[in-house]
Backbone of each chain as nested JSON, in Angstrom:
{
  "chains": [
    {"id": "A", "residues": [
      {"number": 1, "name": "MET", "atoms": {"N": [179.519, 99.383, 90.536], "CA": [178.502, 99.64, 90.02], "C": [178.022, 100.902, 90.419]}},
      {"number": 2, "name": "THR", "atoms": {"N": [179.292, 101.87, 91.341], "CA": [178.712, 103.428, 91.517], "C": [177.858, 103.994, 91.117]}},
      {"number": 3, "name": "ALA", "atoms": {"N": [178.591, 104.136, 89.581], "CA": [177.94, 105.41, 89.064], "C": [176.26, 105.308, 88.953]}},
      {"number": 4, "name": "ARG", "atoms": {"N": [175.886, 103.893, 88.792], "CA": [174.494, 103.918, 89.064], "C": [173.536, 103.874, 90.238]}},
      {"number": 5, "name": "VAL", "atoms": {"N": [174.414, 103.922, 91.245], "CA": [173.883, 104.042, 93.029], "C": [173.424, 105.54, 92.927]}},
      {"number": 6, "name": "ASP", "atoms": {"N": [174.547, 106.241, 92.599], "CA": [174.487, 107.905, 92.66], "C": [173.452, 108.262, 91.629]}},
      {"number": 7, "name": "LEU", "atoms": {"N": [173.143, 107.667, 90.317], "CA": [172.08, 108.095, 89.753], "C": [170.823, 108.008, 90.999]}},
      {"number": 8, "name": "ASP", "atoms": {"N": [170.754, 106.886, 91.513], "CA": [169.213, 107.139, 92.201], "C": [169.329, 108.251, 93.148]}},
      {"number": 9, "name": "ALA", "atoms": {"N": [170.459, 108.307, 94.073], "CA": [170.712, 109.124, 94.763], "C": [170.148, 110.257, 94.431]}},
      {"number": 10, "name": "GLU", "atoms": {"N": [170.363, 111.082, 93.31], "CA": [170.263, 112.397, 92.416], "C": [168.506, 111.978, 92.093]}},
      {"number": 11, "name": "SER", "atoms": {"N": [167.806, 110.852, 91.616], "CA": [167.111, 110.667, 91.262], "C": [165.79, 110.821, 92.326]}},
      {"number": 12, "name": "VAL", "atoms": {"N": [166.54, 109.901, 93.604], "CA": [165.38, 110.19, 94.493], "C": [165.177, 111.506, 95.608]}},
      {"number": 13, "name": "GLY", "atoms": {"N": [166.468, 112.428, 95.105], "CA": [166.27, 113.649, 95.481], "C": [165.336, 114.37, 94.709]}},
      {"number": 14, "name": "ARG", "atoms": {"N": [165.547, 114.131, 93.202], "CA": [164.491, 114.831, 92.338], "C": [163.175, 114.844, 92.562]}},
      {"number": 15, "name": "ASP", "atoms": {"N": [162.833, 113.049, 93.0], "CA": [161.528, 113.115, 92.897], "C": [160.694, 113.667, 93.933]}},
      {"number": 16, "name": "LEU", "atoms": {"N": [161.542, 113.77, 95.141], "CA": [161.315, 114.449, 96.401], "C": [160.684, 115.854, 95.683]}},
      {"number": 17, "name": "ALA", "atoms": {"N": [161.684, 116.145, 95.521], "CA": [161.597, 117.832, 94.903], "C": [160.28, 117.926, 94.356]}},
      {"number": 18, "name": "ALA", "atoms": {"N": [160.071, 116.89, 93.236], "CA": [159.073, 116.892, 92.444], "C": [157.88, 117.364, 93.159]}},
      {"number": 19, "name": "LEU", "atoms": {"N": [157.621, 116.427, 94.058], "CA": [156.602, 116.195, 95.068], "C": [156.58, 117.416, 95.8]}},
      {"number": 20, "name": "VAL", "atoms": {"N": [157.483, 118.133, 96.28], "CA": [157.205, 119.684, 97.465], "C": [156.559, 120.624, 96.235]}},
      {"number": 21, "name": "LEU", "atoms": {"N": [157.369, 120.32, 94.958], "CA": [157.732, 121.753, 94.25], "C": [155.999, 121.344, 93.703]}},
      {"number": 22, "name": "THR", "atoms": {"N": [155.278, 120.203, 93.367], "CA": [153.833, 119.937, 92.973], "C": [153.09, 120.454, 93.716]}},
      {"number": 23, "name": "ILE", "atoms": {"N": [153.078, 120.466, 95.185], "CA": [152.415, 121.319, 96.165], "C": [152.384, 122.292, 95.896]}},
      {"number": 24, "name": "VAL", "atoms": {"N": [153.999, 123.025, 96.361], "CA": [154.114, 124.255, 96.524], "C": [153.076, 125.14, 94.708]}},
      {"number": 25, "name": "GLU", "atoms": {"N": [152.949, 124.284, 93.486], "CA": [153.211, 124.628, 92.119], "C": [151.112, 125.098, 92.201]}},
      {"number": 26, "name": "LEU", "atoms": {"N": [151.036, 123.639, 92.935], "CA": [149.335, 123.625, 93.418], "C": [148.606, 124.87, 94.103]}},
      {"number": 27, "name": "LEU", "atoms": {"N": [149.269, 125.315, 95.034], "CA": [149.382, 126.406, 95.976], "C": [149.054, 127.564, 95.301]}},
      {"number": 28, "name": "ARG", "atoms": {"N": [150.501, 128.081, 94.645], "CA": [150.698, 128.992, 93.508], "C": [149.516, 129.33, 92.825]}},
      {"number": 29, "name": "GLN", "atoms": {"N": [149.143, 128.393, 91.771], "CA": [148.264, 128.488, 91.228], "C": [146.56, 129.013, 91.504]}},
      {"number": 30, "name": "LEU", "atoms": {"N": [146.541, 128.166, 92.872], "CA": [145.253, 128.256, 93.517], "C": [145.08, 130.212, 93.932]}},
      {"number": 31, "name": "MET", "atoms": {"N": [146.303, 130.374, 94.755], "CA": [146.189, 131.957, 95.037], "C": [146.35, 132.405, 93.816]}},
      {"number": 32, "name": "GLU", "atoms": {"N": [146.498, 132.314, 92.789], "CA": [146.688, 132.856, 91.254], "C": [145.072, 132.959, 91.045]}},
      {"number": 33, "name": "ARG", "atoms": {"N": [144.681, 132.095, 91.041], "CA": [143.17, 132.175, 90.873], "C": [142.492, 132.859, 91.656]}},
      {"number": 34, "name": "GLN", "atoms": {"N": [142.905, 132.767, 93.001], "CA": [142.161, 133.451, 94.041], "C": [142.105, 135.216, 93.79]}},
      {"number": 35, "name": "ALA", "atoms": {"N": [143.592, 135.581, 93.428], "CA": [143.939, 136.851, 93.332], "C": [143.02, 137.137, 92.261]}},
      {"number": 36, "name": "VAL", "atoms": {"N": [142.569, 136.489, 91.032], "CA": [141.912, 137.197, 90.133], "C": [140.337, 136.988, 90.64]}},
      {"number": 37, "name": "ARG", "atoms": {"N": [140.399, 136.604, 91.637], "CA": [139.053, 136.465, 91.771], "C": [138.758, 137.555, 92.464]}},
      {"number": 38, "name": "ARG", "atoms": {"N": [139.722, 138.351, 93.169], "CA": [139.598, 139.27, 94.45], "C": [139.607, 140.706, 93.349]}},
      {"number": 39, "name": "VAL", "atoms": {"N": [140.539, 140.76, 92.218], "CA": [140.628, 141.841, 91.541], "C": [139.478, 141.831, 90.409]}},
      {"number": 40, "name": "GLU", "atoms": {"N": [138.751, 141.044, 90.425], "CA": [137.444, 140.627, 89.903], "C": [136.631, 141.648, 90.384]}},
      {"number": 41, "name": "ALA", "atoms": {"N": [136.728, 141.067, 91.563], "CA": [135.179, 141.639, 92.533], "C": [135.502, 143.45, 93.032]}},
      {"number": 42, "name": "GLY", "atoms": {"N": [136.894, 143.775, 92.745], "CA": [137.162, 145.072, 92.343], "C": [137.092, 145.488, 94.129]}},
      {"number": 43, "name": "GLU", "atoms": {"N": [137.752, 144.92, 94.858], "CA": [137.901, 145.05, 96.236], "C": [139.253, 145.382, 96.43]}},
      {"number": 44, "name": "LEU", "atoms": {"N": [140.227, 145.849, 95.471], "CA": [141.235, 145.784, 96.26], "C": [141.873, 147.275, 95.763]}},
      {"number": 45, "name": "THR", "atoms": {"N": [142.828, 148.002, 96.639], "CA": [143.524, 149.388, 96.177], "C": [143.755, 148.79, 94.631]}},
      {"number": 46, "name": "GLU", "atoms": {"N": [144.294, 150.492, 93.732], "CA": [145.371, 149.827, 92.884], "C": [146.516, 149.674, 93.327]}},
      {"number": 47, "name": "GLU", "atoms": {"N": [147.068, 150.049, 93.972], "CA": [148.574, 149.775, 94.935], "C": [148.693, 148.082, 95.312]}},
      {"number": 48, "name": "GLN", "atoms": {"N": [147.234, 147.202, 96.009], "CA": [147.466, 146.089, 96.172], "C": [146.979, 145.258, 94.898]}},
      {"number": 49, "name": "VAL", "atoms": {"N": [146.412, 145.681, 93.754], "CA": [146.9, 144.731, 92.597], "C": [148.176, 144.874, 92.378]}},
      {"number": 50, "name": "GLU", "atoms": {"N": [148.924, 145.715, 92.002], "CA": [149.984, 145.992, 91.606], "C": [150.877, 144.999, 92.238]}},
      {"number": 51, "name": "ARG", "atoms": {"N": [151.041, 145.353, 93.853], "CA": [151.913, 144.378, 94.324], "C": [151.576, 142.855, 94.458]}},
      {"number": 52, "name": "VAL", "atoms": {"N": [150.212, 142.909, 94.238], "CA": [149.828, 140.718, 94.324], "C": [150.347, 140.192, 92.829]}},
      {"number": 53, "name": "GLY", "atoms": {"N": [150.153, 141.679, 92.286], "CA": [150.498, 141.266, 90.49], "C": [151.967, 140.921, 90.67]}},
      {"number": 54, "name": "THR", "atoms": {"N": [153.31, 141.619, 90.798], "CA": [154.284, 141.871, 91.252], "C": [154.661, 140.347, 91.983]}},
      {"number": 55, "name": "THR", "atoms": {"N": [154.039, 139.84, 93.193], "CA": [154.74, 139.301, 93.698], "C": [154.16, 137.834, 92.845]}},
      {"number": 56, "name": "LEU", "atoms": {"N": [153.438, 137.527, 92.486], "CA": [152.683, 136.666, 92.005], "C": [153.715, 136.26, 90.476]}},
      {"number": 57, "name": "MET", "atoms": {"N": [153.694, 137.225, 89.895], "CA": [154.706, 137.195, 88.554], "C": [156.269, 136.333, 89.08]}},
      {"number": 58, "name": "LEU", "atoms": {"N": [156.892, 137.374, 90.448], "CA": [158.17, 137.117, 90.753], "C": [157.912, 134.977, 91.203]}},
      {"number": 59, "name": "LEU", "atoms": {"N": [157.298, 134.574, 91.97], "CA": [156.77, 134.073, 92.398], "C": [156.685, 132.482, 90.995]}},
      {"number": 60, "name": "GLU", "atoms": {"N": [156.155, 132.817, 90.196], "CA": [156.422, 132.215, 88.892], "C": [157.465, 132.012, 88.15]}},
      {"number": 61, "name": "ASP", "atoms": {"N": [158.157, 133.216, 88.524], "CA": [159.875, 132.941, 88.112], "C": [160.703, 131.996, 88.612]}},
      {"number": 62, "name": "ARG", "atoms": {"N": [160.285, 132.156, 90.333], "CA": [161.336, 131.489, 90.913], "C": [160.833, 129.97, 90.853]}},
      {"number": 63, "name": "MET", "atoms": {"N": [159.392, 129.446, 90.351], "CA": [159.407, 128.109, 90.225], "C": [159.617, 127.792, 89.119]}},
      {"number": 64, "name": "GLY", "atoms": {"N": [160.03, 128.354, 88.256], "CA": [160.431, 127.8, 86.737], "C": [161.875, 127.794, 87.299]}},
      {"number": 65, "name": "GLN", "atoms": {"N": [162.708, 128.707, 87.929], "CA": [164.446, 128.285, 88.434], "C": [164.544, 127.101, 89.244]}},
      {"number": 66, "name": "LEU", "atoms": {"N": [163.25, 126.819, 90.416], "CA": [163.149, 126.094, 90.755], "C": [163.217, 124.605, 90.17]}},
      {"number": 67, "name": "ARG", "atoms": {"N": [162.439, 124.592, 89.087], "CA": [162.459, 123.704, 88.38], "C": [163.568, 123.309, 87.488]}},
      {"number": 68, "name": "ALA", "atoms": {"N": [163.998, 124.403, 86.752], "CA": [165.247, 124.404, 86.294], "C": [166.177, 123.42, 86.958]}},
      {"number": 69, "name": "GLN", "atoms": {"N": [166.686, 123.631, 88.194], "CA": [167.494, 123.346, 89.333], "C": [167.585, 122.002, 89.262]}},
      {"number": 70, "name": "PHE", "atoms": {"N": [166.636, 121.119, 89.563], "CA": [166.089, 119.83, 89.622], "C": [165.892, 119.27, 87.966]}},
      {"number": 71, "name": "GLY", "atoms": {"N": [165.627, 119.631, 87.022], "CA": [165.772, 119.493, 86.047], "C": [164.09, 118.82, 85.6]}},
      {"number": 72, "name": "LEU", "atoms": {"N": [163.091, 119.571, 86.51], "CA": [162.015, 119.234, 86.002], "C": [161.01, 119.459, 84.969]}},
      {"number": 73, "name": "ALA", "atoms": {"N": [160.233, 118.891, 84.128], "CA": [159.67, 120.038, 83.271], "C": [158.332, 120.543, 84.213]}},
      {"number": 74, "name": "PRO", "atoms": {"N": [157.579, 121.087, 83.141], "CA": [156.056, 121.135, 84.168], "C": [155.454, 120.343, 84.173]}},
      {"number": 75, "name": "GLU", "atoms": {"N": [155.601, 119.129, 83.071], "CA": [154.061, 118.118, 83.518], "C": [154.963, 117.416, 84.422]}},
      {"number": 76, "name": "ASP", "atoms": {"N": [156.069, 117.094, 84.981], "CA": [156.438, 116.328, 86.427], "C": [155.954, 116.776, 87.184]}},
      {"number": 77, "name": "LEU", "atoms": {"N": [155.142, 118.004, 87.14], "CA": [154.353, 118.712, 88.614], "C": [153.269, 118.051, 88.449]}},
      {"number": 78, "name": "ASN", "atoms": {"N": [152.825, 117.921, 87.334], "CA": [151.001, 117.658, 86.809], "C": [150.929, 116.152, 87.694]}},
      {"number": 79, "name": "LEU", "atoms": {"N": [149.888, 115.936, 88.452], "CA": [149.628, 114.67, 88.611], "C": [148.201, 114.365, 87.914]}},
      {"number": 80, "name": "ASP", "atoms": {"N": [148.331, 113.213, 87.558], "CA": [147.02, 112.237, 86.45], "C": [146.354, 111.911, 86.968]}},
      {"number": 81, "name": "LEU", "atoms": {"N": [145.121, 112.131, 87.944], "CA": [144.051, 111.507, 88.611], "C": [143.084, 110.573, 88.038]}},
      {"number": 82, "name": "GLY", "atoms": {"N": [143.812, 110.038, 87.135], "CA": [142.68, 108.791, 86.396], "C": [141.503, 109.661, 85.976]}},
      {"number": 83, "name": "PRO", "atoms": {"N": [140.495, 108.848, 86.599], "CA": [139.237, 109.52, 85.874], "C": [138.875, 110.999, 86.417]}},
      {"number": 84, "name": "LEU", "atoms": {"N": [139.405, 111.511, 87.292], "CA": [139.757, 112.472, 87.408], "C": [139.861, 113.983, 86.916]}},
      {"number": 85, "name": "GLY", "atoms": {"N": [140.879, 113.146, 86.111], "CA": [141.536, 114.001, 85.024], "C": [142.819, 114.773, 86.25]}},
      {"number": 86, "name": "SER", "atoms": {"N": [143.134, 115.38, 85.646], "CA": [145.005, 116.135, 86.216], "C": [144.191, 117.091, 87.397]}},
      {"number": 87, "name": "LEU", "atoms": {"N": [145.679, 117.341, 88.591], "CA": [145.52, 118.07, 89.126], "C": [145.579, 119.44, 88.712]}},
      {"number": 88, "name": "LEU", "atoms": {"N": [146.711, 119.707, 87.958], "CA": [146.795, 120.765, 86.887], "C": [146.681, 120.778, 85.565]}},
      {"number": 89, "name": "PRO", "atoms": {"N": [145.745, 122.436, 85.289], "CA": [145.92, 122.462, 83.633], "C": [147.246, 121.77, 82.958]}},
      {"number": 90, "name": "ARG", "atoms": {"N": [146.566, 121.144, 81.645], "CA": [147.355, 120.423, 81.018], "C": [148.038, 121.149, 79.875]}},
      {"number": 91, "name": "ASP", "atoms": {"N": [147.575, 122.772, 80.133], "CA": [147.888, 123.458, 78.436], "C": [149.536, 123.699, 78.817]}}
    ]},
    {"id": "B", "residues": [
      {"number": 1, "name": "MET", "atoms": {"N": [142.45, 132.802, 80.563], "CA": [143.18, 131.857, 81.078], "C": [142.44, 130.742, 80.84]}},
      {"number": 2, "name": "ALA", "atoms": {"N": [142.649, 130.075, 79.639], "CA": [141.885, 128.918, 78.789], "C": [140.906, 128.165, 79.717]}},
      {"number": 3, "name": "ARG", "atoms": {"N": [139.854, 127.818, 79.504], "CA": [139.256, 127.391, 80.238], "C": [139.103, 125.732, 79.292]}},
      {"number": 4, "name": "ASP", "atoms": {"N": [139.253, 124.854, 80.174], "CA": [138.9, 124.153, 79.202], "C": [137.567, 123.842, 79.009]}},
      {"number": 5, "name": "GLU", "atoms": {"N": [137.223, 122.926, 77.937], "CA": [135.524, 123.063, 77.906], "C": [135.43, 121.213, 78.473]}},
      {"number": 6, "name": "PRO", "atoms": {"N": [134.176, 121.428, 79.324], "CA": [133.611, 120.227, 80.515], "C": [133.617, 118.937, 79.34]}},
      {"number": 7, "name": "VAL", "atoms": {"N": [134.103, 117.765, 79.468], "CA": [134.181, 116.781, 78.721], "C": [133.372, 115.898, 79.58]}},
      {"number": 8, "name": "PRO", "atoms": {"N": [132.146, 115.164, 78.255], "CA": [131.088, 114.36, 79.084], "C": [131.651, 113.51, 79.72]}},
      {"number": 9, "name": "TRP", "atoms": {"N": [131.126, 113.193, 80.436], "CA": [130.944, 112.19, 81.2], "C": [130.948, 110.522, 81.113]}},
      {"number": 10, "name": "GLN", "atoms": {"N": [129.944, 110.979, 79.877], "CA": [130.253, 109.268, 79.205], "C": [130.864, 109.526, 78.126]}},
      {"number": 11, "name": "GLY", "atoms": {"N": [132.628, 109.986, 78.0], "CA": [133.312, 109.511, 77.258], "C": [133.27, 108.406, 76.498]}},
      {"number": 12, "name": "GLU", "atoms": {"N": [134.254, 108.023, 75.694], "CA": [134.422, 107.052, 74.791], "C": [135.222, 105.947, 75.305]}},
      {"number": 13, "name": "GLU", "atoms": {"N": [136.243, 106.593, 76.94], "CA": [136.664, 105.603, 77.115], "C": [136.033, 105.379, 78.52]}},
      {"number": 14, "name": "GLY", "atoms": {"N": [134.725, 104.812, 78.044], "CA": [133.76, 104.34, 78.988], "C": [133.459, 105.224, 79.753]}},
      {"number": 15, "name": "PRO", "atoms": {"N": [132.881, 104.948, 81.18], "CA": [131.879, 105.883, 81.77], "C": [132.662, 106.773, 82.411]}},
      {"number": 16, "name": "TYR", "atoms": {"N": [134.223, 106.598, 82.943], "CA": [134.716, 107.349, 83.612], "C": [135.56, 107.868, 82.381]}},
      {"number": 17, "name": "GLY", "atoms": {"N": [134.843, 109.177, 81.976], "CA": [135.549, 109.903, 80.639], "C": [136.492, 110.602, 82.134]}},
      {"number": 18, "name": "PRO", "atoms": {"N": [137.743, 111.707, 81.953], "CA": [138.292, 112.261, 82.507], "C": [137.547, 113.526, 82.767]}},
      {"number": 19, "name": "LEU", "atoms": {"N": [137.239, 114.191, 84.098], "CA": [136.128, 115.393, 84.353], "C": [136.62, 116.323, 83.161]}},
      {"number": 20, "name": "GLY", "atoms": {"N": [138.082, 116.719, 82.517], "CA": [138.348, 117.549, 81.802], "C": [138.101, 119.014, 82.696]}},
      {"number": 21, "name": "LEU", "atoms": {"N": [138.388, 119.104, 83.456], "CA": [138.423, 120.234, 84.622], "C": [139.77, 120.153, 85.355]}},
      {"number": 22, "name": "PRO", "atoms": {"N": [140.638, 120.739, 85.469], "CA": [142.072, 120.489, 85.927], "C": [141.32, 120.507, 87.776]}},
      {"number": 23, "name": "LEU", "atoms": {"N": [141.622, 119.606, 88.674], "CA": [141.389, 119.764, 90.401], "C": [141.496, 121.229, 90.879]}},
      {"number": 24, "name": "VAL", "atoms": {"N": [142.554, 121.817, 90.194], "CA": [142.674, 123.022, 90.787], "C": [141.827, 124.109, 90.451]}},
      {"number": 25, "name": "ASP", "atoms": {"N": [141.219, 124.459, 89.504], "CA": [139.984, 124.84, 89.137], "C": [138.917, 124.148, 89.862]}},
      {"number": 26, "name": "LEU", "atoms": {"N": [138.354, 123.17, 90.318], "CA": [137.915, 122.998, 90.733], "C": [137.863, 123.513, 92.472]}},
      {"number": 27, "name": "LEU", "atoms": {"N": [139.013, 123.189, 92.793], "CA": [139.159, 123.939, 94.231], "C": [138.93, 125.263, 94.028]}},
      {"number": 28, "name": "ASP", "atoms": {"N": [139.321, 126.124, 93.057], "CA": [139.192, 127.033, 93.452], "C": [137.706, 127.717, 93.103]}},
      {"number": 29, "name": "ARG", "atoms": {"N": [136.713, 127.016, 92.686], "CA": [135.489, 126.949, 92.635], "C": [135.005, 126.872, 94.326]}},
      {"number": 30, "name": "VAL", "atoms": {"N": [135.372, 125.588, 94.533], "CA": [134.85, 125.679, 95.826], "C": [135.58, 126.722, 97.01]}},
      {"number": 31, "name": "LEU", "atoms": {"N": [136.405, 126.926, 96.72], "CA": [136.943, 128.309, 97.516], "C": [136.186, 129.363, 97.564]}},
      {"number": 32, "name": "GLY", "atoms": {"N": [135.922, 129.403, 96.242], "CA": [134.944, 130.716, 96.36], "C": [133.636, 130.331, 96.701]}},
      {"number": 33, "name": "ALA", "atoms": {"N": [133.141, 129.75, 96.849], "CA": [131.446, 129.453, 97.482], "C": [131.977, 129.213, 98.858]}},
      {"number": 34, "name": "GLY", "atoms": {"N": [132.973, 128.747, 99.37], "CA": [133.42, 128.758, 100.536], "C": [132.995, 127.039, 101.342]}},
      {"number": 35, "name": "VAL", "atoms": {"N": [133.505, 126.462, 102.118], "CA": [133.366, 125.192, 102.849], "C": [133.499, 124.98, 103.731]}},
      {"number": 36, "name": "VAL", "atoms": {"N": [132.951, 124.15, 104.734], "CA": [133.058, 123.853, 105.641], "C": [133.606, 122.507, 105.935]}},
      {"number": 37, "name": "ILE", "atoms": {"N": [134.615, 122.361, 106.798], "CA": [134.88, 120.676, 106.878], "C": [134.682, 120.598, 108.02]}},
      {"number": 38, "name": "SER", "atoms": {"N": [133.766, 119.929, 108.789], "CA": [133.94, 119.015, 110.187], "C": [134.092, 117.635, 110.339]}},
      {"number": 39, "name": "GLY", "atoms": {"N": [134.7, 117.461, 111.108], "CA": [134.535, 115.819, 111.488], "C": [135.827, 115.48, 112.431]}},
      {"number": 40, "name": "ASP", "atoms": {"N": [135.853, 114.105, 112.65], "CA": [136.894, 113.386, 113.511], "C": [137.239, 112.371, 112.859]}},
      {"number": 41, "name": "LEU", "atoms": {"N": [138.53, 112.373, 112.85], "CA": [139.28, 111.312, 112.124], "C": [140.278, 110.578, 113.616]}},
      {"number": 42, "name": "VAL", "atoms": {"N": [140.305, 109.753, 113.005], "CA": [141.521, 108.231, 114.028], "C": [141.909, 107.832, 113.569]}},
      {"number": 43, "name": "ILE", "atoms": {"N": [143.68, 107.905, 113.522], "CA": [144.303, 107.187, 112.665], "C": [145.08, 106.236, 113.618]}},
      {"number": 44, "name": "ALA", "atoms": {"N": [144.954, 104.942, 113.187], "CA": [144.921, 104.016, 113.557], "C": [145.94, 102.881, 113.126]}},
      {"number": 45, "name": "ILE", "atoms": {"N": [146.386, 101.553, 114.125], "CA": [147.43, 100.686, 113.151], "C": [146.703, 99.506, 113.988]}},
      {"number": 46, "name": "ALA", "atoms": {"N": [146.648, 98.41, 113.138], "CA": [146.38, 97.015, 113.719], "C": [144.888, 97.632, 114.727]}},
      {"number": 47, "name": "GLU", "atoms": {"N": [144.339, 98.105, 114.438], "CA": [142.94, 98.368, 115.388], "C": [143.243, 98.758, 116.73]}},
      {"number": 48, "name": "VAL", "atoms": {"N": [144.367, 99.781, 116.61], "CA": [145.274, 100.485, 117.853], "C": [144.97, 102.271, 117.501]}},
      {"number": 49, "name": "PRO", "atoms": {"N": [144.184, 102.679, 117.862], "CA": [144.407, 104.598, 117.583], "C": [145.253, 104.776, 118.165]}},
      {"number": 50, "name": "LEU", "atoms": {"N": [145.739, 105.682, 116.828], "CA": [147.062, 106.43, 117.829], "C": [146.871, 107.862, 117.619]}},
      {"number": 51, "name": "ILE", "atoms": {"N": [146.256, 107.927, 116.341], "CA": [146.341, 110.036, 116.525], "C": [144.866, 110.243, 116.356]}},
      {"number": 52, "name": "ARG", "atoms": {"N": [144.487, 111.196, 116.725], "CA": [143.064, 111.977, 116.42], "C": [143.019, 113.373, 116.0]}},
      {"number": 53, "name": "LEU", "atoms": {"N": [142.135, 113.3, 115.141], "CA": [142.222, 114.804, 114.55], "C": [140.742, 115.148, 114.397]}},
      {"number": 54, "name": "SER", "atoms": {"N": [140.224, 116.007, 115.038], "CA": [138.979, 116.828, 115.048], "C": [139.164, 118.112, 114.575]}},
      {"number": 55, "name": "LEU", "atoms": {"N": [138.236, 118.262, 113.36], "CA": [138.014, 119.328, 112.394], "C": [136.967, 120.071, 112.306]}},
      {"number": 56, "name": "HIS", "atoms": {"N": [136.836, 121.797, 112.622], "CA": [135.869, 122.505, 112.11], "C": [136.356, 123.652, 111.231]}},
      {"number": 57, "name": "ALA", "atoms": {"N": [136.704, 123.301, 110.513], "CA": [137.261, 124.277, 109.548], "C": [136.292, 124.886, 108.359]}},
      {"number": 58, "name": "LEU", "atoms": {"N": [136.781, 125.882, 108.186], "CA": [135.859, 127.061, 107.214], "C": [137.209, 127.115, 106.365]}},
      {"number": 59, "name": "LEU", "atoms": {"N": [136.881, 126.702, 105.095], "CA": [137.922, 126.957, 103.857], "C": [137.302, 128.262, 102.955]}},
      {"number": 60, "name": "ALA", "atoms": {"N": [137.375, 129.051, 102.645], "CA": [136.479, 130.21, 101.852], "C": [137.517, 131.228, 101.223]}},
      {"number": 61, "name": "SER", "atoms": {"N": [137.331, 131.693, 100.226], "CA": [138.197, 132.652, 99.77], "C": [137.674, 134.357, 100.498]}},
      {"number": 62, "name": "VAL", "atoms": {"N": [138.88, 135.004, 100.971], "CA": [138.6, 135.998, 101.348], "C": [137.225, 137.13, 100.587]}},
      {"number": 63, "name": "SER", "atoms": {"N": [136.512, 137.963, 101.13], "CA": [135.478, 138.965, 100.793], "C": [135.043, 139.706, 101.532]}},
      {"number": 64, "name": "ASP", "atoms": {"N": [133.897, 140.533, 101.09], "CA": [133.4, 141.094, 101.872], "C": [132.624, 140.664, 102.827]}},
      {"number": 65, "name": "ARG", "atoms": {"N": [131.993, 139.583, 101.786], "CA": [130.9, 138.337, 102.687], "C": [131.514, 138.075, 103.779]}},
      {"number": 66, "name": "VAL", "atoms": {"N": [133.114, 137.293, 103.791], "CA": [133.636, 136.911, 103.937], "C": [135.191, 137.415, 104.936]}},
      {"number": 67, "name": "PRO", "atoms": {"N": [134.907, 137.84, 105.228], "CA": [136.146, 139.04, 105.836], "C": [137.452, 138.158, 106.767]}},
      {"number": 68, "name": "ALA", "atoms": {"N": [138.546, 138.308, 106.089], "CA": [139.473, 137.654, 106.884], "C": [139.351, 138.578, 108.473]}},
      {"number": 69, "name": "PRO", "atoms": {"N": [139.878, 137.476, 109.332], "CA": [140.107, 138.116, 111.001], "C": [141.001, 139.275, 110.759]}},
      {"number": 70, "name": "TRP", "atoms": {"N": [141.833, 139.112, 110.178], "CA": [142.901, 140.345, 110.34], "C": [143.24, 141.422, 108.943]}},
      {"number": 71, "name": "ALA", "atoms": {"N": [143.626, 142.366, 109.065], "CA": [143.965, 143.051, 108.064], "C": [144.928, 142.619, 107.442]}},
      {"number": 72, "name": "ASP", "atoms": {"N": [146.047, 142.356, 107.904], "CA": [147.226, 142.114, 106.846], "C": [147.525, 140.501, 107.122]}},
      {"number": 73, "name": "GLY", "atoms": {"N": [148.583, 140.172, 106.054], "CA": [148.943, 138.786, 105.988], "C": [148.861, 138.25, 107.543]}},
      {"number": 74, "name": "GLY", "atoms": {"N": [149.468, 138.824, 108.209], "CA": [149.656, 138.427, 109.517], "C": [150.92, 137.457, 109.717]}},
      {"number": 75, "name": "ARG", "atoms": {"N": [151.206, 136.978, 110.502], "CA": [152.179, 135.985, 110.551], "C": [151.581, 134.668, 109.961]}},
      {"number": 76, "name": "LEU", "atoms": {"N": [152.416, 134.098, 109.064], "CA": [152.296, 132.517, 108.484], "C": [152.055, 131.71, 109.476]}}
    ]}
  ]
}
């Protein structure tokens, strides 16, 4: 029944990737919110705002590619913390 | 960004209704306000202390009030 073993090997890699990508996604969303906060505070120059926005957009695309590579859906990266609700927004 | 409206604590699923606020938003607000974590942590196995962690950490978003120690991102 080697096929089954292979499946486990893949799923183990997938779960590890899900954990790592969850942490990365948490940081990405946190940085995104912080960036919005800084832009709203109006402390950044036009050029900084432009570069931060582009970088965040590229990061979001890259996250999508990484998730697709491991066959993970966005919900797989979200943790349900029971009474505390969820780690990431569920929209 | 769609703001989830806060779910009343006394939800129908008993006293522990979900907060209705993703933890990442909570973290963002905490960072916005700024927080200092200070304390000692000892990780032990079978009453044998193995690892000691002494923390005095400031976690805050960068703003004019709380400036970053150096201008650019610097080395990670």
